[in-house]
C-alpha positions in Angstrom: -7.2 -22.5 -8.2 -8.8 -20.0 -10.6 -12.3 -21.5 -10.0 -11.8 -21.4 -6.2 -10.6 -17.8 -6.5 -13.8 -17.0 -8.4 -16.0 -18.6 -5.8 -14.1 -16.7 -3.1 -14.6 -13.4 -5.0 -18.4 -14.0 -4.9 -18.1 -14.7 -1.1 -16.1 -11.6 -0.6 -18.8 -9.5 -2.3 -21.4 -11.0 0.0 -19.2 -10.2 3.0 -18.8 -6.7 1.8 -22.5 -6.2 1.4 -23.0 -7.5 5.0 -20.4 -5.2 6.4 -22.0 -2.2 4.5 -25.3 -3.0 6.3 -23.5 -3.2 9.7 -21.6 0.1 9.0 -24.8 2.0 8.2 -25.0 2.9 11.9 -21.4 4.1 12.0 -20.7 7.7 12.9 -20.4 9.8 9.7 -17.1 11.3 8.8 -16.4 15.0 9.5 -17.4 17.5 6.8 -14.8 16.7 4.1 -12.7 19.2 2.2 -12.5 18.4 -1.5 -10.2 15.6 -2.5 -9.9 16.8 -6.1 -6.4 17.0 -7.6 -4.7 20.4 -7.8 -4.5 20.5 -11.6 -7.1 18.0 -13.0 -6.7 19.2 -16.6 -3.0 18.2 -16.7 -3.1 15.2 -14.3 -1.6 12.1 -15.7 -1.8 9.7 -12.7 -3.4 9.8 -9.3 -3.4 7.2 -6.6 -4.0 6.7 -2.9 -1.4 4.9 -0.7 -1.8 3.8 2.9 -0.1 1.4 5.2 -0.8 -0.7 8.4 -4.5 -1.2 8.1 -4.1 -4.1 10.6 -7.5 -5.6 9.8 -8.6 -7.7 12.8 -11.7 -9.9 12.9 -13.5 -8.4 16.0 -12.2 -4.9 15.9 -15.2 -2.8 14.7 -13.3 0.5 14.5 -11.0 -1.0 11.8 -14.0 -1.9 9.7 -15.4 1.5 10.1 -12.1 3.4 9.6 -11.2 1.4 6.5 -14.6 1.9 5.0 -14.4 5.6 5.6 -10.9 5.7 4.0 -12.1 4.0 0.9 -15.3 6.2 0.7 -13.2 9.3 0.9 -10.8 8.1 -1.8 -13.8 7.3 -4.0 -14.8 11.0 -4.1 -12.2 11.6 -6.8 -10.5 9.6 -9.6 -8.1 7.0 -8.3 -6.0 5.2 -10.9 -4.7 2.9 -8.2 -4.9 2.1 -4.5 -1.8 0.7 -2.8 -1.7 -1.0 0.6 1.9 -1.1 1.9 1.8 -4.1 4.2 0.4 -5.1 7.6 -2.9 -5.2 5.9 -4.0 -7.8 8.5 -3.1 -8.2 12.2 -2.2 -11.9 12.1 -2.5 -13.0 8.4 -5.6 -15.1 9.2 -8.1 -16.0 6.6 -10.9 -14.3 8.5 -8.9 -11.0 8.5 -8.3 -11.3 4.8 -12.1 -11.9 4.3 -12.9 -8.7 6.2 -10.2 -6.7 4.3 -11.2 -7.8 0.8 -14.9 -7.8 1.7 -14.6 -4.1 2.4 -12.5 -3.5 -0.7 -15.1 -5.3 -2.8 -17.8 -3.0 -1.4 -16.1 0.4 -1.3 -12.9 0.5 -3.3 -13.3 2.5 -6.5 -9.7 2.5 -7.7 -9.1 1.2 -11.2 -6.1 -0.9 -9.9 -5.3 -2.3 -6.5 -1.8 -3.3 -5.4 -1.1 -5.0 -2.0 2.3 -5.5 -0.4 2.9 -7.9 2.4 4.1 -6.8 5.9 5.5 -8.6 8.9 2.0 -9.0 10.4 0.7 -10.7 7.2 3.5 -13.2 7.7 2.8 -13.3 11.5 6.4 -12.3 12.1 7.7 -15.6 11.0 5.3 -17.7 13.1 3.7 -19.1 10.0 5.3 -21.3 7.4 6.3 -18.6 4.9 5.2 -20.3 1.7 1.8 -20.9 3.2 1.5 -17.3 4.3 2.5 -16.0 0.9 0.1 -18.5 -0.8 -2.8 -17.2 1.5 -2.0 -13.6 0.6 -1.8 -14.5 -3.1 -5.1 -16.4 -3.1 -7.1 -13.6 -1.7 -5.4 -11.0 -3.9 -6.2 -13.2 -7.0 -9.8 -13.7 -5.8 -10.2 -9.9 -5.6 -8.2 -8.7 -8.7 -8.1 -11.8 -10.9 -4.3 -11.5 -11.1 -2.3 -14.5 -10.1 1.1 -14.1 -8.4 2.8 -16.6 -6.2 5.6 -14.3 -5.0 5.7 -11.4 -2.5 6.9 -9.1 -5.3 5.4 -7.9 -8.6 5.1 -4.9 -10.9 2.4 -3.2 -12.8 2.3 -0.5 -15.4 -0.5 2.0 -14.8 -1.0 5.0 -17.1 2.5 4.5 -18.4 4.1 4.6 -14.9 5.8 1.6 -13.3 4.6 0.4 -9.9 6.8 -2.0 -8.0 5.8 -4.1 -5.0 8.7 -5.6 -3.0 8.3 -8.2 -0.2 9.9 -10.0 2.7 10.8 -13.6 1.9 12.3 -14.7 5.2 10.5 -13.1 8.2 12.0 -12.9 11.6 10.7 -12.2 15.1 12.5 -8.8 15.1 10.4 -7.8 12.1 13.3 -7.2 9.8 12.8 -8.0 6.1 14.9 -10.3 3.9 15.1 -9.7 0.2 16.5 -12.6 -1.9 19.1 -12.2 -4.6 16.4 -13.4 -7.1 14.2 -10.5 -6.0 17.1 -8.0 -6.2 17.9 -9.2 -9.7 14.2 -8.9 -10.7 14.1 -5.4 -9.3 17.1 -4.3 -11.3 15.6 -5.8 -14.5 12.2 -4.1 -13.8 13.7 -0.7 -13.3 15.9 -1.1 -16.4 12.8 -1.8 -18.4 10.7 1.1 -17.0 9.8 4.0 -19.4 12.7 6.4 -19.5 12.1 9.8 -17.9 9.0 8.8 -15.9 8.8 8.4 -12.2 8.8 4.9 -10.7 6.9 4.1 -7.6 8.3 1.4 -5.3 6.5 0.0 -2.2 8.1 -2.1 0.6 6.6 -2.4 4.0 9.9 -2.0 5.9 12.1 1.0 5.4 15.6 0.8 4.1 18.4 1.2 6.7 19.6 4.7 7.3 16.5 6.4 5.9 14.0 7.2 8.7 15.5 5.1 11.5 13.6 2.9 13.9 13.2 -0.8 14.3 12.6 -3.6 11.9 14.3 -2.2 8.9 15.3 -4.2 5.8 18.2 -6.3 6.8 21.5 -6.9 5.0 19.9 -6.1 1.6 19.3 -2.4 2.4 22.4 -1.2 0.7 21.9 -3.6 -2.3 18.4 -2.1 -2.9 19.7 1.4 -2.5 22.5 0.8 -5.0 19.9 -0.4 -7.5 17.3 2.4 -7.1 20.0 5.1 -7.1 20.9 4.3 -10.7 17.7 5.8 -11.9 16.2 9.3 -11.7 12.7 10.0 -10.3 12.4 6.9 -8.0 9.8 7.2 -5.2 10.0 4.6 -2.5 7.2 4.2 0.1 7.3 2.3 3.4 5.0 1.8 6.4 5.8 -0.4 9.4 7.4 2.1 11.8 4.0 3.7 13.1 5.7 7.1 13.1 4.4 10.3 11.5 4.4 10.9 7.8 7.7 12.1 6.4 9.3 12.7 3.0 13.1 12.6 2.6 15.4 12.7 -0.4 18.7 10.8 -0.3 21.1 10.7 -3.2 18.3 11.4 -5.7 15.7 8.9 -4.4 12.6 10.2 -2.6 11.6 8.1 0.4 8.1 8.4 1.9 7.3 7.1 5.4 3.6 6.3 5.8 2.0 6.4 9.3 -0.2 3.6 10.5 -3.8 3.9 9.1 -5.7 2.1 11.8 -3.4 0.6 14.5 -4.3 1.9 18.0 -7.0 4.2 16.8 -8.5 5.9 13.7 -5.3 7.7 12.6 -6.6 7.7 9.0 -3.5 9.3 7.3 -2.0 8.3 4.0 -0.9 10.1 0.8 -2.6 11.1 -2.4 0.0 11.1 -5.2 -0.5 13.2 -8.3 1.8 12.9 -11.2 2.1 15.5 -13.9 4.5 15.8 -16.9 7.0 17.8 -14.9 6.3 17.1 -11.2 5.0 14.7 -8.6 2.8 16.1 -5.8 2.7 14.2 -2.5 -0.4 15.3 -0.5 -0.9 13.9 3.0 -4.5 13.4 3.9 -6.5 12.2 6.8 -9.0 10.1 4.8 -11.2 9.4 7.8 -11.7 13.0 8.8 -11.7 14.1 5.1 -9.0 16.7 5.6 -5.7 17.7 3.9 -2.6 18.0 6.1 -1.2 20.8 4.0 1.9 21.2 6.1 3.1 17.8 4.8 2.4 18.6 1.1 5.6 18.2 -1.1 6.1 19.1 -4.7 9.0 17.4 -6.5 10.2 18.3 -10.0 10.9 15.4 -12.4 
């Protein structure tokens, strides 16, 4: 498995080089505003987070838009890049090849975390273990990190990052979180460094947060009960294809991410800056290279 992942990594690099040649003729991004952090001297952590790339084999605008997004992110320090599900349109190997080929060429982040979405599981049309194995194989090929589950955690610059994932997909796009995953989440949060923010990423939103279709199913309240035990929890979702929004409920900060590339070059995600006493959420159109200052949120921690 490790040797096959290594060979696949070399192949992805070759695909990335090929795509970079193709994209040389793409229209350039608009004149970009600076993407530097607000307070670089005191910055402890910075990462970019987007959702719903929906990489599709023959959709050129997705290649172009994703490349522009990664290039814009690369203009500043990125401790991590997080993709919050629906990274592909159908969970097909060719789509993963394009996604990770572009990442191998343009991603400058020190760490990369990838959550699964309903499209990566093809809304339950695939055998779920096979779909998770395919996701895991390409992630291991790119990062060198093996994980055979749709959930994992990483510590980056002393901050805990948690990826959650659907384990029983349905046609209505709701997510099912097993008791084993709930127990793992509780243990992971209990072990997180005290007093520091924790960043959690799950493609579907919890029930009674932003509303809409395809929420987490029966486990919404169980997840909420776990995360509300701890201060300074930030929980990001995609999936709804609705505008960016930040909401605080019972001490937890929920962040709804718009779709990055479905239906057009929307290009919007968040730059997250963590300082000793605050977290700054900065909405940015990465394709246009512009801040959406009306959606900037500062939260004390």
